[in-house]
N, C-alpha and C positions, 0 to 999 in steps of 0.2 A: 666406900667413898673415902679418899685420902684426906689427911688433915689440910693439905694445900688446897684441894678442891673445896672443902667445906669453908676454909677461910675466905677464899675468893667469892664463894656464894653469899656469905654473911656480909662481907664488905660491899659486894654489888647491891644486896638488898638494902643496906643502909644508904648508899649513895642515891638509890632511887626513892628513899622514903622523904617524907616532908622535912623530918629533922636534918637529914643529910643535905638535902637541897638548900635548907635555910643556912646551914653551916657553910656550904659553898658560896652562897650569896654573900654572907658576912665576911668570909675570908677574902672573896674577890673585891668587895668594897674597901676592905682595909688595905689590900694590895694596891688598888687604884689610888686611894688617898695617900698612901705612902709614896707612891711613885710621883705624884704631884709634889709633895713636900721635898723629895729628894732630887726632883728634876730628872726623872728617868723616863723619857719620852716613849721608849720602846714598850715598856711595862705598862705606861699609862694607855697607849693606844690599844694594846692587846687586851686589857682587862675591861675597858669601858663597854665594848659591844656585848660582853657576857653578862653584865649586871642584870638587866631587866629580863632576858630569857631565864635566868636562874630564879628570879623572884616569880615569874609567871609559872615556871614549872613547880616551884614550892607551893604556890597558892592552889593551883589545880590539884596537886597531890594531897595537900592538907585537907581540902574539902572532900575529896575522895575517900581518904582515910577516916573522915568523920561521918561518913554515910551521907554526904551531901553533894550536890552539884554546885560547883563554882559559878558565880554569876558569869553569863555568857560573854558580856563585854569587858570583863576584867583582863583577861589574857590579851585580847586586841588592844586594850589600852597600853599594856606594858610592851607589847610588840611594836606598836606604832612609836612608842617612846625609844625603843631600840633603834628604829629607822632614823629618829632624829639624832640620837646619840652618834650614830656612825656618820651621818651626812655632815654634822657639825664639826667633826674631826677633819674634814677634807680641807677646810680653810679657805674656801673661795666664796664669792658672793652668791653664785647660783646654788651651790650646795647648801649655803646658810639658809636661803629662802625655802629650799625644798625641805631641809631639816626643820624649819618653823612649821611648815605645812604638815609634816608628819606628827609633830608635837600637837598641832591643832586638831588632828584627827584623834589623837589620844584624848584630848580634853572633851571632844564631842562624845567619845565613848564614856568617859567618867561622868559628865553631866547627865547624860541619858540614863546611865545605870544608877546614879544617885537618885534621880527623879522617880524612876520606876520603883526604888525601893522605899519611897515615901519621904524623900528629903524635904519637900515643901509642904508636907501635911500641916505642920504648925505655921499657918500663914503669917502670923504676927511676928514670930520669931524670925521667919525667912526674910521678911521686909526689913527688920531691924539689922539683920546680918547684911543683907544686899545693900542697905544704905550705907553702912559703915564701910564696906569694900568699895562701893561706888565712889565715896568721898576720897578714899585712899588712892583709887585708880585715877580720878580726874586730878588729884594733886600731883601724883607722880608723872603722868602723861604731860601735865602742864609744864612741869619743870624740864622734862626731858626733850620735849618737842623741838625746841630751837636747835638742839644738838644732834638730832638723829638723821637729819638729811634726807636721803631717798628712801630711808627706812621708816619714815614717819608713819605712813598708812599700815604697812604690814605689822608694825610693832603695836600700834594702837588696836588694829583688829585682833591680833594674836592675844593681846593682854586682856581684852574683853572675854575671851573664851577662858583665859586662865583664871581671871576674877570669878567667872561663872562656876569653875570647878570649886574654887575656894568657898563660894557661898553655898552651893548645893552640898558639898561634903561636910559643912558644919551641921547640916540637918540630921546626919547619921550618928552623931556622937563626938565625943572629944578627941578620939583617935584620928578618925577621918578628918575632922575639922582642923586638927594640928597639922595633919599631912597637907591639906589644901593650903594652909597659911603658909607652910615652909616651902611648898611648890611655888608659890607667888613670890616669896622672898628670894629663892634661888634664882628665878628668872628675871627678877627686878635687879639683881646684882649683874646678870648678863647685860641687861639694858643699859645700866650705867657704864659698863665697859664699852658698849657700842657708842655711846655718846661721848666717850673719851673723858668721863670724869675721873678724878683721882681715885685710884683704886685702893682698897682695903690691904693691909698686910695679909699676904696669903689669900689673895682674892679668889683665884681659881679653886683653891682648897674649900673655901666656904661655899662657893657655887655648888660644887660637887657633893659636899657633906650634907648640906640642906636638901639637895635634890634626892640623894639615895635615901635618906631618912624620910623625906616626904612620900616617896613612892612606896617605901615599906609600910608606913603608917596607913596610906590609903588602901593599899591591899589588905593588910591584916585587919584593919578596921571594917572593911567591907565584909570580910569572912566572919568575923566575930559578930556583926549585926549589932553593934552596941547601940542600945537606946534607939533603935530605929522606930520611928513613929508611924502607926497605921491607923486610919480613920475607921471607926465603927459607924454604921448607919445610924443617924439619929443622935450620935454621941455629940456633946458639946465641947468636949476636950479630947485631944489625940490619946489613943490607948497605946501603951508601951508593951510590946510583946517580947519577952526574953526568948532568944534563940540559942540552940546548941552551939558551943564554942570549940572549935578544934584545938586540942591541946598543945599542938606544935606550932601555932601561929604566933 
């Protein structure tokens, strides 16, 4: 085998590894955020649809390399998010609503996955977190409502799903909990833009920066299984079971 053939085989293997895919996701994220800052629309539109597929591929590959199976709803959540990313780029009202629907499907996947993994086992903690997010949701919707126009009902319904992701993600540990909170922050920034509130400096940059980080934390936190509570029969308190952690996540 020639040196060139060997090199291609090695590089191809790395690109298909979890580490290579994570590097690709990081590089694409950096390129996308850079395109926002430099106002380069061609690069921005080209990189955005690649973000979540790379993260999904990394997540599945990382689980496989660790000898585990990735949660079945993780890749669908990321791919529904891809649909939302693409549709929101089209810039018309119909595409926006369709994109919101695609993201809503992603949140259904996340909430279902987190609940199945024991996110609500500690009911007292879950109720406290839910109360905190419910207060934040009601406050924000109350302030945004007069300025949302025809989007009042869609935004209110979608934001409930978004808050549900934030609540359930908190039950699996700090990493997923932070991811859920950042996802909520990212979409809140979008909502303020829809309501035509005064934008922050670099508003679009912060929307995407918090979104990309949120998705990574949700995916990697799910795979790591940080502090996932599981109930033992007859136990008065939830039992924490450590799980194997893929080194590349």
